[in-house]
C-alpha positions in Angstrom: 2.9 28.1 -7.3 4.2 28.8 -4.0 7.1 27.2 -3.3 6.7 24.3 0.2 8.9 22.0 2.0 6.7 19.5 0.6 4.8 18.9 -2.0 1.7 16.1 -1.8 0.7 14.5 -4.5 -2.6 12.3 -4.7 -4.0 10.4 -7.6 -7.7 9.9 -7.3 -9.9 8.4 -9.8 -13.9 8.5 -8.5 -13.5 8.9 -4.9 -14.2 12.2 -4.1 -15.7 11.3 -0.9 -12.5 9.7 0.2 -10.7 12.3 -1.2 -12.7 14.7 1.0 -12.0 12.9 4.4 -8.3 12.7 3.3 -8.0 16.5 2.5 -9.8 17.2 6.1 -7.2 15.1 7.8 -4.6 17.6 6.1 -6.5 20.5 7.6 -5.3 19.6 10.8 -1.4 19.0 10.5 1.2 20.7 13.0 3.0 21.4 10.4 1.6 23.1 7.7 4.8 23.9 4.9 3.5 21.7 3.0 1.0 22.2 -1.0 -1.2 19.3 -2.2 -1.7 18.2 -5.8 -4.7 16.8 -6.6 -4.3 14.9 -9.7 -8.1 13.6 -11.3 -7.2 11.0 -13.5 -10.0 10.8 -15.9 -12.6 10.2 -13.3 -16.3 10.6 -14.4 -17.2 11.2 -10.2 -14.7 14.4 -10.0 -13.6 15.8 -7.2 -14.2 19.6 -8.4 -16.5 20.0 -5.3 -13.9 19.0 -2.8 -11.3 20.9 -4.4 -13.8 24.2 -3.9 -14.2 23.1 -0.2 -11.3 23.0 0.6 -9.0 25.3 -1.4 -8.9 28.4 1.2 -8.0 25.7 3.9 -5.4 24.2 2.1 -2.0 24.8 -0.8 -4.4 23.2 -2.8 -3.9 22.4 -6.6 -6.1 21.0 -9.0 -5.7 19.0 -11.9 -7.5 16.8 -14.8 -5.6 14.9 -17.1 -7.1 11.5 -19.2 -7.1 8.6 -17.3 -3.3 6.5 -17.5 -3.1 4.8 -14.6 -1.9 6.2 -10.9 2.1 5.6 -12.0 1.9 8.3 -15.0 -0.5 10.3 -12.8 1.8 10.6 -9.9 4.8 11.4 -12.5 2.1 14.4 -13.6 2.0 15.9 -10.1 5.8 15.3 -9.4 6.6 17.4 -12.5 4.2 20.5 -11.2 5.1 20.3 -7.7 6.9 22.9 -6.2 8.3 21.2 -3.0 11.8 20.3 -1.8 10.2 16.8 -1.2 7.7 14.7 -2.9 5.4 12.8 -0.7 2.5 10.4 -2.2 -0.9 9.2 -0.6 -3.3 7.2 -1.5 -6.7 8.9 -2.1 -8.4 5.9 0.5 -5.9 7.6 3.3 -6.3 9.7 6.3 -3.4 11.3 7.6 -2.7 11.8 11.2 -2.0 14.9 12.9 1.4 14.3 13.2 2.9 13.0 10.0 4.7 15.6 8.8 6.3 16.8 12.1 7.1 12.6 12.7 9.0 12.9 9.2 10.7 16.7 10.1 11.8 15.5 13.5 13.4 12.2 11.8 15.4 14.3 9.2 16.6 16.1 12.2 19.0 13.5 12.8 18.7 10.7 9.8 19.8 11.1 6.1 17.8 9.4 3.3 16.5 10.1 0.2 13.0 8.4 0.6 11.3 6.8 3.3 7.9 5.2 3.8 5.5 4.3 6.7 3.0 1.7 8.0 -0.5 1.6 7.6 -2.9 1.3 10.5 -6.9 1.0 10.4 -8.8 4.2 12.2 -11.1 3.4 14.8 -13.9 4.8 11.9 -13.1 1.8 9.5 -15.2 -0.5 9.6 -14.5 -3.6 11.0 -14.3 -5.2 8.0 -11.7 -2.8 6.6 -10.2 -2.8 9.9 -9.8 -6.5 9.3 -8.5 -6.2 6.3 -5.6 -3.3 7.4 -4.5 -6.1 10.0 -3.9 -9.2 7.7 -2.4 -6.0 5.4 0.5 -5.2 7.7 0.8 -8.4 10.1 3.9 -10.4 10.0 1.7 -13.8 10.0 1.0 -13.0 6.4 1.8 -11.4 3.1 2.2 -8.0 5.7 5.3 -9.5 6.6 6.9 -10.1 3.2 7.2 -5.7 2.8 9.0 -5.5 5.4 8.8 -3.3 8.7 13.1 -2.6 9.1 14.4 0.7 7.9 17.5 -1.4 6.6 16.5 -2.3 3.1 13.1 -0.9 3.5 11.0 -0.4 0.2 8.4 2.8 0.6 4.5 1.5 -0.9 2.9 4.1 -2.4 0.0 5.0 -0.2 2.6 6.3 2.1 5.9 7.2 0.4 8.1 10.9 0.5 11.7 11.2 -1.8 14.0 14.1 -2.1 13.0 15.7 -5.6 16.1 14.9 -7.2 15.3 10.7 -6.7 12.4 11.9 -9.1 14.8 13.9 -11.4 17.3 10.8 -11.8 14.9 8.1 -12.1 12.4 9.9 -14.2 9.5 8.6 -11.3 7.2 5.5 -12.3 7.8 3.3 -15.1 4.9 1.0 -14.4 1.6 2.0 -15.0 -0.5 -0.2 -12.8 0.3 -3.1 -10.5 3.2 -3.0 -8.3 4.1 0.1 -9.6 5.5 1.2 -6.2 7.7 -2.0 -5.9 9.2 -1.5 -9.6 9.7 2.2 -8.5 11.9 1.0 -5.1 13.7 -1.2 -6.9 15.2 1.6 -9.2 15.6 3.9 -6.5 17.5 1.0 -4.5 19.3 0.4 -8.0 20.3 4.3 -8.6 22.2 4.5 -5.2 19.6 6.3 -2.9 19.2 6.0 0.3 15.3 4.7 2.0 14.0 4.4 5.0 11.1 3.5 7.6 9.8 6.4 9.8 7.7 4.2 12.5 5.8 7.1 13.4 4.9 8.7 9.8 1.9 6.2 9.6 -1.5 6.1 7.8 -5.1 5.3 8.4 -5.4 3.1 4.8 -8.7 1.9 4.1 -8.0 0.0 1.3 -11.0 -1.8 0.4 -15.0 -2.2 1.8 -15.5 -5.7 1.3 -13.5 -8.9 0.6 -14.8 -9.3 -3.0 -12.9 -5.9 -3.9 -10.1 -6.8 -1.9 -9.5 -10.3 -3.5 -9.2 -8.3 -6.9 -6.8 -6.2 -5.1 -4.1 -8.5 -3.8 -4.8 -10.5 -6.6 -3.2 -7.8 -9.1 -0.4 -7.4 -6.2 0.8 -11.2 -6.5 0.9 -10.6 -10.6 2.5 -7.2 -9.8 5.3 -9.3 -8.4 5.9 -11.5 -11.2 6.1 -8.7 -13.4 8.4 -6.9 -11.5 11.0 -9.7 -11.7 10.7 -9.5 -15.5 12.1 -6.0 -14.9 14.4 -6.8 -12.0 15.9 -10.5 -11.9 16.4 -11.7 -8.6 13.3 -9.4 -6.8 11.0 -12.9 -6.1 11.8 -14.1 -2.7 11.2 -17.7 -1.0 8.8 -15.1 0.9 6.9 -14.6 -2.1 6.2 -17.9 -3.2 4.6 -18.4 0.3 0.3 -17.7 -0.8 1.5 -20.2 -3.7 2.2 -22.2 -1.5 -0.4 -21.9 1.1 -2.8 -22.3 -1.9 -1.3 -25.4 -3.6 -1.0 -27.0 0.2 -4.6 -26.3 0.9 -5.7 -28.1 -2.1 -3.1 -30.6 -2.0 -4.8 -31.0 1.7 -8.1 -31.8 0.5 -7.4 -33.7 -2.2 -5.3 -35.9 -0.2 -8.0 -36.5 2.2 -10.0 -39.4 0.0 -6.5 -41.4 -0.7 -4.3 -40.6 2.8 -7.2 -39.3 5.4 -5.1 -39.5 8.6 -2.3 -37.6 6.5 -4.6 -35.0 5.1 -6.3 -34.5 8.8 -3.1 -33.7 10.0 -2.1 -31.1 7.5 -5.3 -29.5 7.7 -5.3 -29.2 11.3 -1.9 -27.1 10.9 -3.9 -25.0 8.5 -6.5 -24.8 11.6 -3.9 -23.5 14.1 -2.4 -20.8 11.7 -5.7 -19.3 11.1 -6.5 -19.5 14.7 -3.2 -17.4 15.9 -4.2 -15.1 12.8 -7.2 -14.6 15.1 -5.6 -14.3 18.2 -2.8 -12.2 17.3 -5.6 -9.9 15.5 -7.7 -9.3 18.8 -4.1 -8.5 20.5 -3.6 -5.8 18.3 -7.1 -4.5 17.4 -8.7 -5.3 21.0 -11.9 -6.4 19.0 -13.5 -9.9 19.2 -15.1 -9.0 15.6 -12.1 -7.4 14.0 -10.1 -10.6 15.0 -13.1 -12.7 13.4 -12.7 -10.9 10.3 -9.3 -11.0 9.9 -9.5 -14.8 9.6 -11.4 -14.5 6.3 -9.6 -11.8 5.5 -6.3 -13.6 5.6 -7.7 -16.3 3.6 -8.9 -13.9 1.2 -5.6 -12.3 1.0 -2.9 -15.3 0.3 -5.4 -16.9 -2.2 -5.7 -13.8 -3.8 -1.8 -13.0 -3.9 -1.3 -16.3 -4.7 -3.3 -17.1 -7.4 -2.2 -13.5 -9.1 1.4 -14.6 -8.8 0.6 -18.2 -10.2 -1.3 -17.4 -12.7 1.0 -14.9 -13.7 4.1 -16.9 -13.6 2.2 -19.6 -16.0 0.8 -17.2 -18.2 4.7 -16.7 -19.9 5.6 -20.2 -19.6 7.0 -22.0 -23.1 
């Protein structure tokens, strides 16, 4: 393989259409010193035809391996990458043309070992996807847990980069799935590496196509946070309890309605005000009434899913 500045690793499982859109966006980069390693994780619906479509448009490499999950698949790509920097994108991302240009510019005045960037909704996404994208990044929901400050930022695997030395020192991902990126970020921090947020190095992240799929995704996010805490003590903060408290508070309010209807009405009014704030803020961000209305059930699904997964994993290990 020809040595490049950046090596982009994309694990994929049965998503050729998404990979097509991702690779198309990479052909439009203003900074082109990168290679792409497409790691097919035991898919039955492969990306071979997509690879053939772009093999002459990008420095592109294709690998097929038995299914093992996204964590080991990224490590598989890391081991074969030739770049000085390793970059991870999820297959359901679209990369804006100036992504690598933004990283290069940031590198010119700031020292860091790993980086991440925000995710946004693209105008081509469906209203439901844009609503889910909003709630996953909003400070009014669990998006606030991920943090938006450069100091102490923990990159996520949909948009994550690092010096190759970080992989060599840490050994890469240890979890196969379910918060594998959080666990990796914790070890990166404990190893003494510097992580930062590059605000202009954002990606357009589709996430799921409907609320049912979204619930399953955030349910596993909640489970994953507990799994991480079992390996790294102290990694559950009070903010991580918010979705579970939100869930338990809602159940308590409805139960209380039969005993103390006035108090229950006050509590439920608080929930109503919260969701109204979600809708208003989403409208200010997305400039769409449809997306702002869909952001309300999206936030409910996100909090209930995360909270349920979190509590279930907590209770599972109780004596």
